[in-house]
Structure formats: structure tokens, C-alpha cells
N, C-alpha and C positions, 0 to 999 in steps of 0.2 A: 541435500540441498544445492541448486543450482545456480550459477553464476553466470550473467551474462552480460558483457559490456558491448557497449554500443556508444555512436557517437551521435549525439541528438542535435536535428537542424530539418527547420521548416521550411518549405514542406519536407514532409518524409521521403526519404530515397528507400531503394531497394533493401538496403543493409536495416533498416530501422522498421520496416514491414516485417522483415523476414524474424526481427527480435519481436518483434508485437505476435507473429503466429508462433514462436517457440514458448509465449507466453501464456497461447491459448490452448496448445498441445496440451501442456502441464495441468491448466485448468480442466481439460476435460480427461486427462486421466485421472484426475482427483474427484470427478464429476460425485454429488452428494456430500464428500467431507470438505469438511472445513481446513483453510488454506490460512499463513499468513503469508502476504506478500509487500515487499518494499521495491516502490520505483523510485530511482533518482534521475528527477530532472529540473533541472537548477530554475526552468520558468514555467513550472506547474502553475496552471489554474485551471476551469472549465474550457477555457477557450485553444488551450494550447494545442495544436496539431496533433501530438500524442496522445496525449489524455482524450481527443473526441475521438482519435481513431481504436485506441483501447476500450471507453465506455460503448461506441458504435459496433462492437463487437462483444459484449458482454450480454447473454441474457440475462433477464432480470435481475438488472441490478439499479443499483442509488446511491446516493453520492450525500457525504456528512463532510460539511465544510465548516473548520475550526474558524471563529474568530474571537474578539474578546467579548461580545455578545452571547458566542454559542459554542458552550462546552457541554460536556456532558456525555459523551461517546456510550459509556456505557450504559446510562441510563435509556439513553436513543437506543440502543440495541433491544435492551431490555424490554421496552415499553412496544416494540415492532410486531404485529399480531400477525401479518401473511409473511410467506415463505419469500426472501429473498437470496438469489445465488453467490451477486457478490456487491461490497458495500465498498465504494473509494474514498478514502479518508485523507482530505485534503488542507493544510492551512495550518499543522501542529506547528510550526515555525513560528506562528504569528501570535505564537502565548506569550505571556513571560514563563520565566525556567518554573519557578512556583506552580503557575499551572499546568504546566507541560508534567513536572513530576507528579503532581496530583491525579491528572488522566491516566497517565500510567501507570501508577498505582493501583488506581481503580482497576482500568484493563487487566492487569496481572492477576489480580485477586480475584478476576471473575471470567477467567479464560476458560476454564470447564463449561461455562455455560454458554459460553460465545462458541466456542468449538462443538458442541454437542448438538449445536443449532445447524451445522453445516454449512455457515457462511464464508466466503472466504473474504478476507478484509485485505482492501489493496491501499497500503499505506505510500501515499505520493510524495517525496520528500523531496527539499532542496537542495539537499548536500550530504553527502557521503557523514559529515559531524552528526549530523542527526542520528545515524543510527547510535550512537554513543548513548544516547538518550535510553532507547529498547534494550540495551546492554546491560545496563546501569541500572533504571528504575522499573524496568518489565524484563528480566531475567528469564521468567517462565515461559513469558509469550514467545521472549526471543528464541528460546531454544525449539520453538514448535515451528519457525517461520521455514517454510517451503521454498523460496527464492526471492534473489535479491536482483533485481536486472538495473542497471548503470547506464543512463542514456547519455551521461555527460562525460564518460570516461572517454579520453583521446585515444585513437588506435597508439599500440605500444607501451602502453601503461599495464603493468602488473594488475590485474585482476584480484589477485591476493589479499 
């Protein structure tokens, strides 16, 4: 597992561009294989400069946006018919605690089916604390993670 600290700022500066480039290199090395990636960016939305930069650089990518009316990521992944290399997952923190737990448990139970498709799941989270949900409720999925990129980490802060 690789961990890349970066300070998120808009517009993206050279350092952030480099972090995104390193993400893409990791994706290229694992092409055709499934990956679980966590990106931490406090202001992440589909309009965020960092989100747009990553999405524009990924081939065959789609997005799944959680909100109170849109849940069922596991079902959505299973119902997809066409190939997709990368799926950006946004908005998990907008759900209630009970719904987050339910969603993560379903993902964890379906991890083999998800991994067998070769899709990289890129979870965009608003804080490091959100990683605890994965550790606690989707432990097997957490164990197969490929990378954590923290775009909010201030310079000089320990990344461990």
C-alpha cells in the first residue's frame, strides 16, 4: 500500500499534479486488476478541481454519488453490463450511520465479485475519520486497498 500526502488547494499546483500523476502510474501498473483507492479531500464534489483532474485522466470511468435517495453501490456494480476501469464513489459521509454500515457490509460481502471484474473503486472521502468506517465495517475490503491519498494533509504532519 502506498500513502501519498498532499495539500489540497485550488487551483491545483505542481505538487498536487504530481500526486495525481503518481496515482495514475499506480493505476497503470495495475491495469486490468481491481484496486481499492481512498482519496481524502475535505471539499470533494464533482466540481472540485482535484476531482475533475482525476476524472479527466481516467479512461472508462463512471461515478456513483451517494445521497439519501441514492444508495445500493453493490447492487449498482452488479447490474452494470459494460466494462468500466474506474468508478469514483462520492458522498458516503452524507448517509446516516446505519446506512453507511449497511452499505459497507454489503460491499464487504461482495468484495470477491467486485474484485473479479477488474474495476478500481476510488472512494472520495471528506476526512481521515471516514476510513474508520471501512476498517470497522468492511475489514476484508479494507485489507485489499491499494492506496490512500490524503489531499488535506498539511506539510510536516506525519502521514502514518
